[in-house]
Structure formats: structure tokens, C-alpha cells
C-alpha positions in Angstrom: 26.8 38.7 50.5 25.1 38.8 47.1 21.3 38.6 47.1 19.5 35.7 45.4 18.2 38.1 42.8 21.7 39.2 41.8 22.9 35.7 41.7 20.1 34.7 39.3 20.2 37.6 36.8 20.7 35.2 34.0 17.3 33.7 34.6 14.9 35.9 32.6 11.2 36.0 31.7 9.5 37.3 28.6 5.9 37.0 27.4 5.3 36.3 23.7 2.1 36.2 21.6 2.1 34.7 18.2 -1.4 33.3 17.7 -2.8 30.2 19.4 -0.7 29.4 22.4 -0.9 25.6 22.3 1.8 25.0 19.7 3.9 27.9 20.7 4.2 26.7 24.3 5.4 23.3 23.1 8.0 24.8 20.7 9.5 27.0 23.4 9.7 24.1 25.9 11.7 22.1 23.3 14.4 24.8 23.1 17.6 24.3 25.0 17.8 26.9 27.8 14.1 27.3 28.3 13.2 26.4 31.9 9.5 26.8 31.6 6.8 27.8 29.2 3.3 28.6 30.5 0.2 29.5 28.4 -1.8 32.5 29.5 -3.3 35.9 28.8 -1.8 39.4 28.8 -2.3 43.0 27.6 -6.1 43.3 28.1 -8.3 45.3 30.4 -11.8 45.8 31.6 -12.8 42.2 32.4 -11.4 39.0 34.0 -9.1 37.1 31.7 -10.4 33.6 30.8 -10.6 31.6 27.6 -14.4 31.8 27.5 -14.2 35.6 27.9 -11.5 36.4 25.3 -13.1 34.1 22.6 -16.5 35.8 22.8 -17.6 37.0 19.3 -18.2 40.5 20.7 -14.5 40.7 21.6 -13.1 39.5 18.3 -12.0 43.0 17.3 -11.9 44.5 20.8 -8.6 46.5 21.2 -9.0 45.9 25.0 -9.1 42.1 24.6 -6.4 39.9 26.1 -3.9 38.2 23.8 -3.1 34.5 24.0 0.5 34.4 25.1 3.2 32.2 26.5 5.4 33.2 29.5 8.9 31.9 28.7 11.4 31.6 31.5 14.9 31.0 30.2 18.6 30.8 31.1 20.2 33.7 29.1 23.6 32.1 29.6 22.4 29.1 27.4 19.7 30.7 25.3 20.2 34.4 24.6 17.3 36.8 24.2 18.3 37.4 20.6 18.2 33.6 19.8 14.8 33.3 21.5 13.3 36.2 19.7 14.7 35.2 16.4 12.9 31.9 16.8 9.8 33.8 17.8 9.7 35.9 14.7 10.5 32.9 12.4 7.8 30.7 13.9 4.8 32.8 12.9 3.8 35.6 10.4 4.3 38.9 12.2 3.0 40.8 9.2 -0.6 39.6 9.9 -2.6 41.9 12.2 -4.9 40.3 14.8 -4.7 36.9 13.2 -2.6 33.9 12.3 -4.0 32.0 9.3 -7.6 31.0 10.0 -7.4 32.2 13.6 -8.8 35.7 13.4 -9.3 38.2 16.3 -7.3 40.5 18.6 -6.5 37.6 20.9 -4.2 36.2 18.2 -2.2 39.4 17.8 1.6 39.3 17.5 3.1 40.8 20.7 6.3 40.9 22.7 5.9 41.9 26.4 9.4 42.5 27.8 10.6 42.5 31.4 13.9 44.4 31.0 15.4 47.1 28.8 17.7 44.6 27.1 14.8 42.6 25.9 13.2 45.7 24.5 16.3 46.8 22.6 16.9 43.3 21.2 13.2 43.1 20.0 13.4 46.6 18.3 16.7 45.7 16.6 15.4 42.4 15.3 12.2 44.0 14.0 14.4 46.2 11.8 16.5 43.3 10.6 13.6 41.1 9.9 11.6 43.7 8.1 14.3 44.0 5.5 14.3 40.3 5.0 10.5 40.1 4.8 10.4 43.0 2.3 12.9 41.1 0.1 10.6 38.1 0.2 7.5 40.2 -0.7 5.9 40.4 2.7 4.3 43.6 4.2 5.0 45.5 7.4 5.5 43.8 10.8 2.5 44.3 13.1 4.2 43.0 16.3 3.5 45.2 19.3 6.4 45.6 21.7 5.4 46.7 25.2 6.5 46.3 28.9 4.8 43.4 30.7 2.1 44.6 33.1 0.2 41.5 34.1 0.3 37.9 33.1 -2.7 35.6 33.9 -2.1 31.8 33.6 -4.5 30.0 31.3 -6.8 27.3 32.6 -5.2 24.0 33.5 -6.6 22.2 30.4 -4.6 24.6 28.2 -1.3 23.9 29.8 0.7 21.3 27.9 -2.3 21.0 25.6 -0.5 19.1 22.9 0.5 16.4 25.4 -3.1 16.0 26.5 -4.3 15.9 22.9 -1.9 13.7 21.1 -3.8 13.2 17.8 -3.8 16.6 16.2 -1.5 18.9 14.3 0.8 21.9 14.8 -0.4 25.0 13.1 2.6 26.4 11.0 2.0 30.0 10.0 5.7 30.8 9.5 6.7 32.9 6.5 9.7 30.8 5.7 12.0 33.8 6.1 14.9 33.3 8.4 17.5 35.6 9.9 20.6 33.6 9.1 19.8 33.1 5.5 21.9 30.6 3.6 22.0 29.8 0.0 19.8 26.8 0.4 19.6 24.3 -2.4 16.0 24.1 -3.6 14.3 20.7 -3.4 14.1 19.0 -6.8 10.5 17.8 -7.2 10.9 16.5 -10.8 10.9 12.9 -9.6 7.6 13.5 -7.9 5.9 14.3 -11.2 6.0 10.7 -12.4 4.1 7.9 -10.7 2.8 7.7 -7.2 4.5 9.4 -4.2 3.7 10.2 -0.5 4.8 13.6 0.7 4.8 14.4 4.4 4.8 18.1 5.3 7.3 18.5 8.2 7.8 21.4 10.6 10.9 23.6 10.7 10.4 24.0 14.4 9.5 21.3 17.0 6.1 19.6 16.3 5.3 16.7 18.6 2.7 15.4 16.2 5.3 15.2 13.4 7.7 13.3 15.7 4.9 11.0 16.9 3.9 10.2 13.3 7.5 9.4 12.3 8.1 7.2 15.4 4.9 5.2 15.3 4.3 4.9 11.5 6.8 6.4 9.1 10.1 5.1 10.4 9.0 1.6 9.9 7.5 2.1 6.4 9.3 0.2 3.7 6.7 0.2 0.9 7.2 0.5 -2.8 5.6 4.0 -3.1 8.4 6.5 -2.3 7.9 8.6 0.8 9.4 12.2 0.9 9.6 14.9 3.6 9.1 18.5 2.6 8.4 21.9 4.2 5.5 23.9 3.1 7.7 26.2 1.0 9.3 23.2 -0.9 6.4 22.2 -3.1 7.3 24.0 -6.3 5.9 22.3 -9.4 3.4 20.1 -7.5 -0.3 20.5 -7.7 -1.4 20.6 -4.1 -4.9 21.8 -3.2 -5.0 21.2 0.5 -3.8 24.1 2.7 -0.2 23.6 3.9 -0.3 25.4 7.2 -0.8 22.3 9.4 2.1 19.9 10.2 2.1 17.1 9.7 0.1 16.9 6.5 0.2 13.7 4.5 -0.2 14.2 0.7 -0.7 11.3 -1.7 0.4 12.4 -5.2 0.1 10.9 -8.6 1.9 12.4 -11.6 2.6 15.4 -9.3 -1.0 16.0 -8.5 -2.7 15.6 -5.2 -5.1 12.7 -5.0 -5.8 12.8 -1.3 -4.4 14.6 1.7 -4.9 14.5 5.5 -4.0 17.3 7.9 -2.7 16.2 11.2 -1.5 13.0 12.9 -2.6 9.7 11.4 -2.4 6.5 13.5 -1.0 3.4 11.8 -4.4 1.9 10.8 -5.6 5.2 9.3 -2.4 5.7 7.4 -2.4 2.2 5.9 -6.1 2.3 5.0 -5.5 5.6 3.1 -2.4 4.2 1.5 -4.4 1.0 0.6 -7.0 3.1 -1.2 -4.3 5.1 -3.0 -2.2 2.1 -4.1 -4.8 -0.6 -4.6 -7.9 1.3 -5.5 -11.2 -0.6 -5.9 -9.5 -4.0 -6.3 -9.6 -7.5 -4.9 -6.5 -6.8 -3.0 -8.1 -3.8 -1.2 -11.1 -6.0 -0.3 -8.9 -8.7 1.0 -6.7 -6.3 3.0 -9.5 -4.2 4.6 -12.7 -6.2 4.2 -11.3 -9.6 5.1 -12.3 -11.1 1.8 -10.6 -14.1 0.3 -8.8 -14.6 -3.0 -10.4 -17.1 -5.4 -8.5 -20.4 -5.3 -5.8 -20.7 -8.0 -6.1 -17.0 -8.8 -3.6 -15.3 -11.1 -1.5 -14.0 -8.3 -1.3 -17.4 -6.7 0.0 -18.9 -10.0 2.7 -16.2 -10.1 3.8 -16.8 -6.6 3.5 -20.5 -6.1 6.9 -21.3 -7.7 9.0 -18.2 -7.4 12.8 -18.3 -6.9 14.3 -18.1 -3.4 13.2 -15.0 -1.5 10.6 -13.4 0.8 7.0 -12.3 0.5 6.4 -8.8 1.9 3.4 -6.8 3.0 2.1 -5.1 -0.1 1.6 -1.8 1.7 4.3 -1.5 4.4 7.0 -3.6 2.7 7.6 -5.6 5.9 8.8 -9.2 5.5 6.0 -11.7 6.2 6.8 -15.1 4.8 9.9 -16.9 3.5 10.0 -19.2 0.5 11.9 -21.7 2.7 8.6 -22.2 4.6 6.4 -22.4 1.5 4.7 -25.7 0.5 2.1 -26.8 -2.0 -1.1 -27.7 0.0 -3.1 -28.3 -3.2 -5.8 -25.9 -1.9 -5.2 -23.1 -4.4 -3.9 -20.7 -1.8 -0.3 -19.9 -0.8 0.6 -22.1 2.2 3.5 -21.7 4.7 4.7 -23.6 7.7 5.3 -20.4 9.6 5.6 -16.6 9.2 8.7 -14.5 9.7 9.2 -14.0 13.4 7.1 -11.2 14.9 5.6 -10.2 11.6 1.9 -11.2 12.1 -0.8 -10.9 14.8 -3.5 -13.5 15.6 -7.2 -12.8 16.0 -10.3 -14.8 16.7 -12.6 -15.1 13.7 -16.1 -16.5 14.1 -17.5 -15.4 10.8 -19.5 -17.6 8.5 -20.4 -19.9 11.4 -16.8 -21.1 11.7 -14.2 -20.9 14.4 -10.9 -19.8 12.8 -7.7 -17.9 13.7 -7.2 -14.9 11.4 -3.7 -13.6 10.5 -3.0 -9.9 10.1 0.2 -8.1 9.2 1.7 -6.6 12.4 3.1 -3.6 10.5 0.0 -2.4 8.6 -2.9 -4.4 10.2 -4.1 -5.7 6.9 -5.9 -9.1 6.6 -3.6 -11.8 5.3 -5.5 -15.1 5.8 -5.9 -17.8 8.4 -3.8 -20.4 10.2 -5.1 -24.0 10.5 -3.6 -26.2 13.2 -2.2 -29.5 12.2 -2.9 -29.1 8.4 0.8 -28.6 7.4 3.6 -31.1 6.7 4.3 -33.4 9.6 1.3 -32.2 11.5 2.5 -28.6 11.6 0.3 -25.6 11.2 -0.7 -24.4 7.8 -0.7 -20.6 7.2 -3.2 -20.1 4.4 -2.4 -16.7 2.9 -4.0 -14.5 0.2 -1.5 -13.8 -2.6 -3.1 -10.5 -3.7 -1.9 -8.7 -0.5 1.7 -9.8 -1.0 4.7 -8.7 -3.0 7.7 -10.9 -3.8 11.3 -9.9 -3.3 14.1 -12.3 -4.5 16.7 -13.0 -1.9 19.9 -11.0 -2.4 22.9 -13.0 -3.5 
């Protein structure tokens, strides 16, 4: 009868250090074939491993300090050791010694701690292959240490699945951009980004939960008139970007190819649209209406433009979401755009007791900007009247 150990020889463990373990743990967990990824400490001596101990200033350049590592348990029949270690090398900069980007110290060293001879041989072979590719790209010598695993000490519970517990941050991306299976990739043409206003979102080449959350909660619903583009950090040729590009996501607002404003890390919907509002609207009446709940002057210029348009829809000036249909528009004689109803599920309702009045405020569901108020029974045939500020809308003719 075969022993359980023999029957499970395809289940392997390796310990990998590539800088801060938070993002690395999540990237490994996202790989098909990885059964578990656990943050911890290895390859130190002389004191008890803990986060407080390894981060002491006195140990910053201590050769006996523990490294931040991730213990990866994987099914080698699904994910080979070679595939795992190729991703490991590509996900950080192995030419940096005792650091990754702004994280400096021996705890951030690049290290592979193997548990069998095959892992050692694969690691040594990949170092030779990757060094040639790095040299061709202008990088220096690989600093990755390759050693047998002695001890692994799990990190404190608050470090495990850290990115899940802290959903509003960013994934540090210190990769070199050099890959093993190099293809003749077509370079991104950024010439269109040199004219007008654009939004560029720096994405991650590996799994970044903050990038995916930003797309799902904000960007996938964006339909605004300012074009939105995804780029990797090495695809910004010709653009004048001053913000460091090692964090994903990073949202960059460009005008004429030059950065106007950028934000590193996840942005919730309200934060994104307020930044976009400042970028698109500037210090205008539209911005004050949208974000300070101001009100258009009656019979303003924008009202005159919108009161008798052709058949179509009015959209959110920032998100591009449909808000009101011309079929529901009517002339109230008040000097503000008036509608019988909004597009279904396009607005939210809020109590407004400002200026000593009791009113119901209307905001755009997509962007959260202030639109106006709804007045019960003031519309045709006793229906509600949606009194809306024209400066926060754009008009789109109905397609024939």
C-alpha cells in the first residue's frame, strides 16, 4: 500500500520573498494550481520573528534579519514549479538588493527557499535565463538568494489576507516589465492622448484586487465624454507623467499629454467623480452645482440651449449615464428644465432642509452629483415636477 506522502508528491511547498508580502500573497492565491499562500518570515536568526522585530530601524541592514516571505503550497500537476517561479521573477525587480522600490531593508530581500532539489534546479536555471533577458533590457545583476528552507514562521493574523481586510489601497508593482516568453508586442500608440483631455488608469500585469475593484465599482459603468484608457507602467511613452508609476491602480488625468492630477490607489465612486469634476468642469458654475448643491440662475444660457432640443436624452455630464428623456420634458415657465420623471433607476432621493425649506433633492445615481429637486404635484395633471439644473447635463440626440 502506498503511503499518503507518496500519493501526494505533486503537492509541493516553496517559500518566496519579493518585498512586502501583502500583495505577493494575493497574487499567488489568484494563480490556478495554488492551494494556499501564507505570509510569514524566514531566513533569519538570533531573535523571535515578528513584524515589530523585523521592522526595527536597527535591523534595517542586519544580515541576520528575517525576510518577509510567502509560503506557497501548490499542485505541481496543474502549476509547474517553472511556471510559478517565472511569475515570481516577473512580479518584482530581482536586481534590487535588500529593497523593492521605496521599501528598503534586508526584510525586503529577494529570496527563494526551496524544499526539494527540483525546485533548486529550476530556480538556478531560470536565473540564468532571466539574467540574459534583463541584461538585454539594461538591468543589472540578479540579487535573488536561493537556499534550502530551514524554518518558516507564519506572520501575525492581521497580515494574512491583508488586501481583503484593507480594500481601499493599491498593489505595489515593482516588476521590471521583462518577461520570459517575450513576444514581439505592439507598442501602445499614445499619439491620441497628446490632444485634449484623457483619463489613464495604470493596470497591473498580474492580479491586483484593487484594480479589479475599481473597474467593477466605478470604471465599467463610466460612459463620459472624456476618453478612458488602460495602460501598464511601461506603456506611457510620449506622455508627461510626474507621479511615480509603481502603484496599481493609479488614475492619471491628462491634458495635451501632460499630467494635471493623479491619484495612487483605489478611488471610490464619489472620490473619482469629484476628481473628474474638477478636471472637466474646473472652477465653473457647473462644478458648484454638481458638488456644492448650488442652483443655476433661471433662464441661464444652458437652459436656453436645452429647452427646445430635438428628440433625445439628457445625460450626466460626468458619467454619461442617461438621466432624463425629452419625451418627459415640459415647459414649467420657471426658467429651469422640468421633467415629469427621470429615466428609471437613474437618480437617488435625499432629504434637503437647507434655507429653511423642506425639499427632496435629486442626485445622479451613477456619479452622485447634485441635479436639482422634485416638487410633488407641480407637474402636468398633478404629477411631480423634476426641476433640474441644465449646467450638469449634456444632450444626446436619439439615434434614428
